C-alpha positions as CSV (number, residue, x, y, z in Angstrom):
1,M,55.5,4.2,-43.6
2,K,53.3,6.8,-42.1
3,L,54.6,8.4,-38.9
4,N,52.3,9.3,-36.1
5,A,53.7,11.6,-33.5
6,A,52.5,14.8,-31.7
7,W,55.2,17.0,-33.4
8,I,53.9,16.1,-36.9
9,S,50.5,17.6,-36.2
10,A,51.7,20.5,-34.1
11,P,50.4,23.8,-35.4
12,A,53.9,25.1,-36.2
13,T,54.8,22.0,-38.1
14,V,51.6,22.1,-40.1
15,R,52.1,25.7,-41.0
16,V,55.7,25.2,-42.2
17,M,54.8,22.2,-44.3
18,A,51.8,24.0,-45.8
19,A,54.1,26.9,-46.8
20,L,56.6,24.5,-48.4
21,N,54.1,22.3,-50.1
22,G,52.0,25.1,-51.5
23,D,48.6,23.9,-52.7
24,A,47.2,20.6,-51.5
25,E,48.1,18.9,-54.8
26,T,51.8,19.1,-54.4
27,D,54.3,17.0,-52.3
28,R,57.4,19.1,-52.3
29,A,58.6,18.6,-48.7
30,R,59.3,15.6,-46.5
31,F,60.6,15.0,-43.0
32,V,64.1,13.5,-42.9
33,G,66.8,12.6,-40.5
34,G,66.7,12.3,-36.8
35,C,63.1,13.3,-36.4
36,V,62.0,10.3,-38.4
37,R,64.5,8.0,-36.8
38,N,63.6,9.0,-33.2
39,T,59.9,8.8,-34.0
40,I,60.3,5.2,-35.2
41,L,62.4,4.3,-32.2
42,G,60.0,6.0,-29.8
43,Q,62.6,8.5,-28.7
44,P,62.1,12.3,-28.1
45,V,62.4,14.6,-31.2
46,D,64.4,17.7,-30.6
47,D,64.9,18.9,-34.1
48,I,63.0,18.7,-37.3
49,D,64.7,18.4,-40.6
50,I,62.9,18.7,-43.9
51,A,64.1,17.9,-47.5
52,T,62.4,19.8,-50.3
53,V,62.7,20.1,-54.1
54,L,62.6,23.9,-53.6
55,T,65.8,25.8,-54.0
56,P,67.1,27.8,-51.0
57,D,65.9,31.0,-52.6
58,Q,62.4,29.5,-53.1
59,V,62.3,28.3,-49.5
60,I,63.2,31.9,-48.4
61,E,60.5,33.3,-50.6
62,V,57.7,30.9,-49.4
63,G,58.8,31.3,-45.8
64,R,58.6,35.1,-46.1
65,M,55.2,34.9,-47.8
66,A,53.9,32.7,-45.0
67,R,55.3,35.2,-42.4
68,L,57.7,32.7,-40.9
69,G,61.1,33.5,-39.5
70,V,63.6,33.0,-42.3
71,H,67.3,32.4,-41.5
72,P,69.8,31.5,-44.3
73,T,71.8,29.3,-41.9
74,G,73.8,27.4,-44.5
75,L,73.1,28.5,-48.0
76,A,76.4,27.0,-49.2
77,H,75.0,23.6,-48.2
78,G,71.4,24.4,-49.2
79,T,70.2,25.0,-45.7
80,V,67.6,27.5,-44.7
81,T,66.0,27.5,-41.2
82,L,62.3,28.5,-41.0
83,V,61.0,29.4,-37.6
84,C,57.4,29.2,-36.5
85,D,56.2,29.8,-32.9
86,G,59.8,29.6,-31.7
87,Q,60.4,26.2,-33.3
88,P,63.1,25.9,-35.9
89,F,62.8,23.7,-39.0
90,E,65.8,23.1,-41.2
């Protein structure tokens, strides 16, 4: 299923996904959780969760290289928060 919502094409979202996915040939990151559920149900999306094959250290590295805010919010659980234009992405 392909999702169609304003938050998906927002500049901050596009920038974070570009950093996580690297070159156009890779598909290393996907939206998961409540943002997907709420979009399908037509409800507001208030947080964006992303699953990736990258390790937390790799997420930190690509986030810094892309000049995003990088916050190791839950490394014990594999969670890193990237912030772009004030919008957090976990």
